[in-house]
C-alpha positions as CSV (number, residue, x, y, z in Angstrom):
1,X,-56.1,125.2,47.6
2,X,-58.3,127.8,46.7
3,X,-62.5,127.0,46.4
4,X,-64.3,127.2,42.9
5,X,-66.5,129.8,44.9
6,X,-63.1,131.5,45.6
7,X,-61.9,131.7,42.3
8,X,-65.0,132.6,41.0
9,X,-65.1,136.0,42.8
10,X,-61.9,136.4,42.3
11,X,-62.6,135.9,38.7
12,X,-65.5,138.9,38.8
13,X,-63.7,141.0,40.8
14,X,-60.5,141.2,38.2
15,X,-62.9,140.8,34.8
16,X,-65.0,143.7,36.5
17,X,-61.5,145.9,37.3
18,X,-59.3,144.7,34.4
19,X,-61.3,143.1,31.5
20,X,-58.1,139.9,31.8
21,X,-60.9,137.1,31.9
22,X,-59.4,133.8,33.8
23,X,-60.3,130.8,32.7
24,X,-61.4,127.7,35.1
25,X,-57.9,126.7,33.7
26,X,-56.3,129.2,35.1
27,X,-57.9,128.4,38.7
28,X,-54.1,126.7,39.9
29,X,-52.3,129.3,38.2
30,X,-54.2,132.0,40.1
31,X,-53.5,130.3,43.0
32,X,-49.9,129.5,43.3
33,X,-49.6,133.4,42.2
34,X,-51.3,134.3,45.5
35,X,-50.4,132.4,48.1
36,X,-46.7,134.2,48.6
37,X,-48.7,137.6,49.1
38,X,-51.4,135.5,51.6
39,X,-48.3,134.7,53.6
40,X,-46.8,137.7,53.5
41,X,-50.0,139.8,55.0
42,X,-50.2,136.7,57.8
43,X,-53.4,135.5,56.3
44,X,-55.2,131.8,55.7
45,X,-57.5,131.5,53.7
46,X,-58.0,133.5,49.7
47,X,-61.2,134.8,51.3
48,X,-59.5,136.8,53.4
49,X,-57.5,137.8,50.9
50,X,-60.4,138.5,48.5
51,X,-61.7,141.2,51.8
52,X,-58.5,142.8,52.0
53,X,-58.3,143.9,48.4
54,X,-62.0,145.0,48.0
55,X,-61.9,146.7,51.2
56,X,-59.0,148.9,50.5
57,X,-59.7,152.3,49.8
58,X,-56.3,153.1,48.0
59,X,-56.3,150.1,45.1
60,X,-52.4,149.3,46.5
61,X,-53.6,145.7,46.8
62,X,-55.7,145.1,44.2
63,X,-52.6,146.8,42.0
64,X,-50.2,144.2,43.8
65,X,-52.7,141.3,42.4
66,X,-52.7,142.0,39.2
67,X,-48.9,142.5,39.4
68,X,-48.7,139.0,40.6
69,X,-51.3,137.8,37.8
70,X,-50.3,139.9,34.6
71,X,-47.2,138.3,32.6
72,X,-44.5,141.1,31.8
73,X,-42.6,139.9,29.7
74,X,-41.3,142.6,26.9
75,X,-38.0,143.5,24.9
76,X,-36.7,146.3,23.4
77,X,-37.4,146.1,19.0
78,X,-40.3,143.5,19.7
79,X,-42.2,142.9,17.1
80,X,-39.8,144.9,15.0
81,X,-41.4,145.1,11.9
82,X,-43.9,147.9,13.6
83,X,-41.1,149.6,14.5
84,X,-40.1,149.0,10.5
85,X,-43.3,151.0,9.4
86,X,-43.3,153.7,11.6
87,X,-40.2,154.9,10.6
88,X,-40.4,153.8,6.8
89,X,-44.5,154.4,6.4
90,X,-45.2,156.6,8.7
91,X,-42.3,159.0,9.5
92,X,-42.5,160.5,6.2
93,X,-46.3,161.1,5.8
94,X,-46.3,163.4,8.9
95,X,-47.1,166.9,7.9
96,X,-44.9,170.3,8.0
97,X,-45.5,171.1,11.6
98,X,-43.0,167.5,12.3
99,X,-45.2,166.5,15.1
100,X,-45.8,162.9,16.5
101,X,-47.7,161.8,19.2
102,X,-48.0,158.3,20.2
103,X,-49.6,156.2,23.0
104,X,-48.4,152.8,24.4
105,X,-51.4,151.2,25.8
106,X,-49.4,148.6,27.7
107,X,-46.4,150.2,28.0
108,X,-44.9,147.1,31.2
109,X,-41.0,148.4,32.2
110,X,-40.8,150.4,28.9
111,X,-39.0,148.3,26.0
112,X,-41.5,148.8,24.1
113,X,-42.3,153.1,24.2
114,X,-38.2,153.3,24.6
115,X,-38.0,152.0,21.3
116,X,-40.0,153.9,19.8
117,X,-38.5,157.2,20.7
118,X,-35.3,155.6,19.6
119,X,-36.9,154.6,16.1
120,X,-37.9,158.6,16.2
121,X,-34.7,160.1,16.9
122,X,-33.2,157.3,14.4
123,X,-35.9,158.1,11.5
124,X,-35.3,161.5,10.9
125,X,-32.7,164.0,9.9
126,X,-32.4,166.1,12.4
127,X,-35.0,165.8,15.4
128,X,-34.5,169.0,17.2
129,X,-37.0,170.1,14.1
130,X,-39.3,168.0,15.6
131,X,-42.0,167.7,18.4
132,X,-42.3,163.7,19.5
133,X,-44.7,163.2,22.3
134,X,-45.1,159.3,23.9
135,X,-47.8,158.6,26.3
136,X,-46.6,155.4,27.8
137,X,-49.5,153.7,30.4
138,X,-49.6,150.8,32.3
139,X,-52.4,149.0,35.1
140,X,-49.7,148.1,37.2
141,X,-47.3,150.9,39.5
142,X,-44.6,148.2,39.7
143,X,-43.9,147.9,36.1
144,X,-44.5,151.9,35.7
145,X,-42.3,152.5,38.0
146,X,-39.3,150.5,36.4
147,X,-40.1,152.0,33.0
148,X,-39.7,155.7,34.8
149,X,-36.4,154.5,35.9
150,X,-35.3,154.1,32.3
151,X,-32.7,151.4,33.9
152,X,-32.1,148.3,32.8
153,X,-29.7,145.2,32.2
154,X,-27.2,144.9,29.2
155,X,-28.6,141.6,28.1
156,X,-32.3,143.3,27.4
157,X,-30.8,145.2,24.3
158,X,-29.1,142.1,22.8
159,X,-31.7,143.2,19.6
160,X,-30.5,147.1,19.9
161,X,-27.8,147.9,17.6
162,X,-25.0,149.1,19.5
163,X,-24.4,152.2,17.9
164,X,-28.5,153.2,18.5
165,X,-27.4,151.7,22.0
166,X,-25.0,154.4,22.3
167,X,-26.7,157.3,21.7
168,X,-29.3,156.6,23.7
169,X,-28.9,155.2,26.9
170,X,-25.7,155.5,29.9
171,X,-22.9,152.6,30.3
172,X,-23.1,151.6,33.8
173,X,-19.8,151.7,36.0
174,X,-18.8,150.5,39.5
175,X,-21.8,149.2,41.0
176,X,-23.7,149.7,37.9
177,X,-21.6,147.9,35.5
178,X,-23.4,146.1,33.1
179,X,-26.5,147.7,33.5
180,X,-27.8,150.8,30.9
181,X,-29.5,154.2,31.8
182,X,-31.5,155.6,29.3
183,X,-30.6,159.5,28.4
184,X,-32.2,162.3,29.4
185,X,-33.0,163.4,25.4
186,X,-35.1,160.0,25.2
187,X,-36.8,159.8,28.4
188,X,-37.5,163.9,27.7
189,X,-39.9,162.5,24.9
190,X,-41.9,159.3,26.8
191,X,-44.5,159.9,29.5
192,X,-45.5,157.4,32.0
193,X,-48.8,157.5,33.9
194,X,-50.9,154.3,35.2
195,X,-54.0,154.1,33.0
196,X,-56.7,151.3,32.8
197,X,-58.0,150.3,29.6
198,X,-61.5,149.9,31.1
199,X,-62.2,153.3,32.2
200,X,-65.4,154.8,30.3
201,X,-62.6,157.5,28.4
202,X,-59.0,158.1,29.2
203,X,-56.9,161.1,29.7
204,X,-56.4,161.9,26.8
205,X,-56.9,165.3,25.0
206,X,-55.6,165.9,21.1
207,X,-56.0,163.3,18.6
208,X,-53.5,160.3,18.2
209,X,-51.0,159.6,15.6
210,X,-50.6,155.9,16.2
211,X,-51.5,153.9,19.1
212,X,-49.7,150.4,20.3
213,X,-52.0,147.8,22.1
214,X,-49.6,144.7,21.6
215,X,-50.1,141.0,23.3
216,X,-52.6,142.3,25.5
217,X,-55.5,141.7,24.2
218,X,-54.9,137.8,23.7
219,X,-55.8,138.7,27.9
220,X,-59.7,139.3,27.2
221,X,-62.6,138.2,25.7
222,X,-64.2,139.3,22.5
223,X,-66.5,141.8,23.9
224,X,-63.7,143.5,25.6
225,X,-61.2,143.2,22.4
226,X,-64.4,144.8,20.4
227,X,-65.5,147.7,22.9
228,X,-61.4,148.3,23.6
229,X,-60.5,148.7,19.6
230,X,-63.7,150.9,19.2
231,X,-62.4,153.1,21.7
232,X,-58.9,153.4,20.6
233,X,-60.1,154.4,17.0
234,X,-62.2,157.8,18.8
235,X,-59.0,159.2,19.7
236,X,-57.4,158.3,16.7
237,X,-57.0,161.0,14.1
238,X,-58.1,160.3,10.6
239,X,-55.2,158.4,9.1
240,X,-54.0,156.9,12.5
241,X,-53.0,153.7,12.6
242,X,-53.4,150.4,16.0
243,X,-50.7,148.5,16.2
244,X,-51.6,145.0,17.6
245,X,-49.3,142.0,18.8
246,X,-48.6,138.9,16.2
247,X,-50.6,136.7,18.3
248,X,-54.0,138.7,18.1
249,X,-55.7,139.1,15.4
250,X,-59.2,141.2,15.3
251,X,-60.4,139.1,12.6
252,X,-63.5,138.6,15.2
253,X,-63.9,142.1,16.1
254,X,-66.3,144.4,14.6
255,X,-64.7,147.5,14.1
256,X,-64.4,150.4,11.2
257,X,-60.4,150.0,10.9
258,X,-59.0,148.9,7.7
259,X,-56.6,146.6,7.7
260,X,-52.6,148.0,5.5
261,X,-50.8,145.0,7.3
262,X,-50.1,142.0,9.5
263,X,-51.7,142.6,12.6
264,X,-51.6,147.1,11.4
265,X,-54.5,148.4,11.0
266,X,-55.8,152.4,10.1
267,X,-58.5,154.8,10.5
268,X,-59.5,156.1,7.4
269,X,-61.6,159.0,7.7
């Protein structure tokens, strides 16, 4: 079992690097998630593993540890009202340049940014006349690799209409039967990048139309939520939107956004 002192050291490390706030109730969960990794590395104690993580100059082991403690559950068209809003409210208001820039800031295994891309393609008359740009980021290199590969089991598409699936994904044959791979036209508008939401600045040079940050802030304490939301505000253009998860709320967070719909916020100026 992980000692209280060991838990506190990991808790401070994880919070400082990722913003994830582990409560005392997560002590057993942390121990169970890390135990197999200790065995794989031939380590005897959690203190040994802490030293391994903090002395790794490549940061690979720290990233692997975050992968172990993070929940990366997502689905295509999860929380569909956000995509309906994008289609029905945002796209009709895009200017004559027909360009839209979107950030999926915690993209996990890619279902969210590919859903955004499908919504864009399905929501305009001639996608060839548009410029779609989607930045998809996550802290985990493991989930980013899966997202960039764009290959998913058939059961992941239960909420995707069959005709939409046919237009945007290739059905696997032979050894790949039961799997689908994203088509090039969809993959070409999504750029995957490892990015830490705790960074002071983000590598984003032009203002964004939308930011999706859904079902992530539930892992953050209120000061971290407030800092992040106000950073997002700076990267949106006037009239841009922030989408958060339906299990989240900005009710107790100081921010300059205007609420326009449940879990949808707008930068007015």
